[in-house]
N, C-alpha and C positions, 0 to 999 in steps of 0.2 A: 838895465840899459843906462848908459851915461846920460847926464842931464845936458851935456854939450851936444848941439846939433851937428851931425856929420854932413858936410857939404859936398864931398866928392869921395869916390871909392873906385877900386879896380875890379873888373870882372874876373872871377877866378874859377867859376864852375856853375853848376845848376842842380836844382832839385828835380829829379825825374819822377813825374807823376805816374808814369807807367814804367816800372823798373826794368822790365824785360823786353818790351816791344817799342813800336814807334809812338810818338806823341811829343807834345811840347812840355815845357817845364818852367820853373821859377828861377831866375838868375840869382847867383850868389856873388857877393862882392867882398872885398877886403879893404878895410879902412886902416886907421892907425892902431886900433886895438887888436886883441886876440880873437874875439868872436867874429865869425862871418856875419854878413849883413844881407837882408832881403829888402827890396824896394817896395814902397807904397806909392801908388799912382793915382792921378785924377782921372776924370772921364776921358781926357785926351791921351791917356797912357803916358803922361809926363811924370817923372819922378818928383814926388812931393816930400819924401823923407826916406832915410835909411833906418832900419831897425835891426837890433841884434837877434841872431837866430841860434838856438841851442840844440835843435833836433832832438827834443825829448821823446818824439814818437818814432825815431829811427827811420826816417825817410831815406830813400835811395839817393845818394849824392854822387855826381859825376864831375870830375875835374877836366874831362875832355872838352875842348873847345876848338873851333876852327882857328887856324893860326892868325887870321886877320882880326880876331877878337880877343886873343889871349892878353890878359892884363890891360885891356882897353879901359881908359878912364871915363867915368860917367859922373855927371854933376846933377844936383837938384835942378829941375827944369828941363833936363834932357829926356828924350823919348826912351822908354825902357826897352832893353834888348829881350828878345824871346828866343831862347835856345830850343831846338827841336831836332828830332830824328824821323826821317821818312825812308823806309827801306834801309839802305846802307849809307844814306846821306845825312851827315851831321852839319847843321848850319845854325846861324844866329841871324834873325831878322830884327832890325830896329823898328820900333813902332811908328816911326815917321814914314815908312814905306807905304805906298798905296796898295790896296788889296789886289787890284788888277795886275800891277807890276810884279807883285809877289807871286801870284799864281803863274804868270807867264815865265818867270825865272825858273820855275820848277819843271817846266815841260810836261811830260806825261805824268809826273808825280803830283802835279797840281790838282788832280782829281781825287786824291786820297782824303779820307775823313779828317786827318790831322791838318792837311793844307787848307781845307775848307773852314775848319774851326779857327785857324789863325787868321785867314782872310776875313772872316766875320769879325774877329776882334779888331783887326786893323780898320775895317770899314766903319765900325762903331766909333772908333776914336776920331775918324776923319770926317764923318758926315754932318757934324754940326747940329744934330737933333737936340731937342730940349732935354734937360737933365732927367726929367721923369720918363720921357720916351726911351732914353738910353737905359734907365734903370729897369724899365719893363722888359726891354729886349735882352738886357744882360741877365736878368733873373730867369727869363724864359729859356735862354740859351744854357744857363747854368743848370737849370732843372733838367733839361734834355740831356746834357752831357753826363749828368750824375744821377740819372733816373734810377739806376740800379739800387742806390741807397736811399734816395729821397722819396721814392714811391713805394707803396706797400708797407707792411709791418716791419719793424726792426727785428733783427735776428740775433740770437745769442751765439755768435760764432766769431772766430778770429778774422775770417774773410770779410764779414760785414763791418767789423771795426776797422779793418784796413781800408775798405772803400770809403768809410766815413772820414778817415784821416786824409785820404786823397782829396775828398771834396773840401775839407777844411783848408788844405794847402792851396787848392785851386781857387778858393774864394778870395785869396789874396791878389789874384790876377784880375778879378772882376773889376770893371771900372768903378771909381769911387762912388759914382751915383747909384750903382746897383749893388755895391758891396754889402750894405746893411741888410738889404732884402735877402741876399745869398746867405749871410750869416744867420739871419733869423730862420731861414729854412732849415739850416743845419741844427740850430739850437732847438727848434721844435722837434726834430727827429731825435736828437739826443735826449730831450725830456721824455719823449715817448719810450725810448729804450729804458731809461731810468724808472719810469712808471711801471713797466712790465717786469724788469729783471733786477731792480736794485735790491729787493729783499731776498733773492734766491740765486742770482747770477754769480759768475766768477768774480772774486774780489779784485783781481788785477785788472780785469776789464772795467770794473766799476771805478777804480782809482784813475785809470787812464782817461776814462770818459769825463770824470770830474775835472781833471786838469784841462781837457780840451774845452769843456764848457766855460771854465774860468778864462782861458785864453781867448775865447770868442767874445768875451765882454760881459758875461752874466754877472749880476750883482752878487756880492759876497753873501748877502742875506738869503738869496735864492739858493745858492750852493749849500749854505748851512742847512736850509730846510730840506734839500734833497738828501744830504748826508743824514740828517736827523731821521727822516722817514726810512731810509735804507737800513740804518742800524736798528731802529725800533722794530722793524718787521723781522729782522733776524733774531733779535733778542726774544721775541715772543714765540718764536718757533722752537719747539722742544728739541733736545738732543743735539744742539749745536756743539761741534768739537771745541775743546778748550783752545786748541791752536788757532781756530778761526776767531774765537772771542778775543784772544790776545791781539790778533791783527786788526780786529774792529776797534780795540782800544787805541791802537796806534793811529787808525783812521780818524777816530774821534778827537784825539789830541791835535792832529794836524788841522782839522777844519773847525772843530768846536772845542777849543782848549779848555773852556770852563766846565765842560760836561753837559749832557743832555738836560739834566734837571735845571741847571742855572739858565740855559738857553730857553727852556720852556717858561720859567718864571718871568724872564725878562721880555720875551717876545710872544708867548702864547704858543698854541699848537701850530705847526706849519699849515699854511693855506693849502686847500685841496686834499688834506689828510682824510682818509676814509673814516666813516663813523666807527667801524670796528677797531681801527687803530686809535682813535681818539679816546676810547674807553681805557686803553692801556696807558695812554699818556697821563690820564688823571691820577694814576697810582703807580708811578715808576718805582716807588719803594717796594711794592709787592714783587716786582721782577727780581730785585735783589734778595728779598726774603726767600723766594722760591729757590734761587741759586744756592743760598747758604744751606737751606734745609736739604737740598739734594746732595750737596757736598758732604754734609755731616752724616747723611745716611749711608755714605760709601766709606767703609773703614780705611781704605787706602788713599782716599782723596786728600790732597794737601791744600785744598781750597783755592787752587789757581783759577777755577771757573768763577768763584765768587769775587775774588780780587779783580779779575778782568772786568766783570760786570760793574763792580763798584767804581772802577776807574772810568768806565764808559759813561756811567750816569752822573758821577759826582767829581770826576777828575781828582784834584788834590784838595778839594774843599771839604768842609765838615758836613756830616750827614744831617738831614732834617732832624729835629729834636726827638720825635717819636721813634724814628728808625734808629737814631743814635742810642736811645734808651734800650731798645730791643737788642741791638748788637752788643752793647756794653754789658748788659745783664747776662747775655749768653756767654760772653767771654769770662766775666767774673765768676759765674756759677761753675763753669768748667775749671777755671783757675783754682778755685777753692777746693774742688774735688782732687785736683792734681797735687795740690800742696799736701793734703793728707796722705795721698798715696806715696808721694815722694819721700815724706818724712819716715813713713813705715818701711818703705823699700830701702832707704839709705841705711837704716839700722840693720836690716837683714843682710844687706850686701856686705856689711863690714864684719858680721858675726857668723854667717852661715858658711860652713866649709863646703857644702854641696850647693855651689853657687850657680849652676847652669840654669836652673829654672828662674832664679832671681835675675840673672842677666837678661834672659829673654823678656822678662817682665819689665826690666829697666829700659830695654830698647823700645818696647811698646809705649812706655810712659814718655820717653823722649820724643817719639813720633807724634804722640798725642799733644805734647807740649808745643810742637811746631804748628799744629792745627790751631791751638789756642792763640799763639802769637799771630797767626794769619787772621783770626777773628779780630784781635786788637788792631791789626793793620787796616782792616776794613773800616773800623771806626775812626782811625786817625788818618786824616787826609794826607798829612806830610809823609807818611810811611806807606801809602797805598800803592804807589807806582814803583818807587825806587827804594829797595831795602834788601839787606842780606839777612836771612832768617836762620843762619847757622847756629847762633847763640841767643839765649834770652836777652832782651834789651830792656833795661829798667826805664828807658825813656817812654816806653809804651804804657807805663803805669803799673808795671809788675812790681810787687813789693820787694824791697832790698833783700829781705831774708829768703824769699822764694827764689830770687835769682841766684843767690849764693848756694842755696840748697840744690837747685838743679845743676849748678856747676859741680858740686860735690858728687852728685849722682853720676854726672857725665865722666868725671875723672875716675871714679871707682869702677864704672862699667868698662871704660877703656883699659884699665889696668887688668881687670879680670879677663877681658877678651884676649889679652896677650898671653895669659897663663893657659889658655885652652890648648 
């Protein structure tokens, strides 16, 4: 959002909190910039500021407005307009209207739930009650209107997430005196969802909820702790697909760019972490060791699992000394074995006329070399995340002679393949 305060804007549409039926919504404005704007209001429903709106959660947007309100200009200090649909009636009521006059203007439609909700909003803005009384009423009304999501246990479903998004949008219309209470209600419910499902739920839902928690004003440290806990619980669960681990690596880079280990060293374990989870936090290195051992036990594994785990735990930073010694020794011992195999195989490839068996052996050696390079990448933070492993790279610490030897094996193998 621009640092310059926007003093006036034109009404261009509205966010429909109920996309398919009747209900009221949040007005959208157009200022001098490209992004649409939403208003923030005080307890009297007068506009105190305009903020940019990017619709990250894909709310239903309508550009339909009554002709008398299309492109109408509103300034800071004006009463906010409230667009609504009741039956087939599309209208906009300005918050300066009295609740009685508003109900009377609707005739028989004045008995609808939407009409009564808007009248209650207008009455709260006009009755001059103390800020706390207004906050209590606003909070109670907000809880009642969004009882479906705010009461009971959170659900792992797209519908529940949609209702939570609607409640978040509606919280922006709560009077400024009660808005903090409304947001805290939503935050508590979002935390409850994260506590129950962050370690096993859908990753897209998790990422969406984290954005919403951030937009509701949660501190960055709290969000990092939530992400830390979510990722840790998934890492210690066996048989996580490699694709999920790669997505978790992206999630970690977004919220904890230094990796889980550095976050733990600097801040300690997240508050509220279960005792069983704390035991795993004390030895994050063991999680990586187990991933490497599992990858090496699978002949066709290219160590993508281990690379993803290393990126999650350590980002692009060096490994702790003991773990670095373990991984480096593992790479060097396999590297030494491959050097001997490569030298022997290179001689046979050049002299053996019955080369088919040798070619298959060479192909297996080159695949194993890629695994060795992957182990070196795990040890070297600068190559852990972004690296092309098509060819041996002496920057990883591989000996010059070995790199040239492998290149010779590769060229000879490719030539013999063409002769088949």
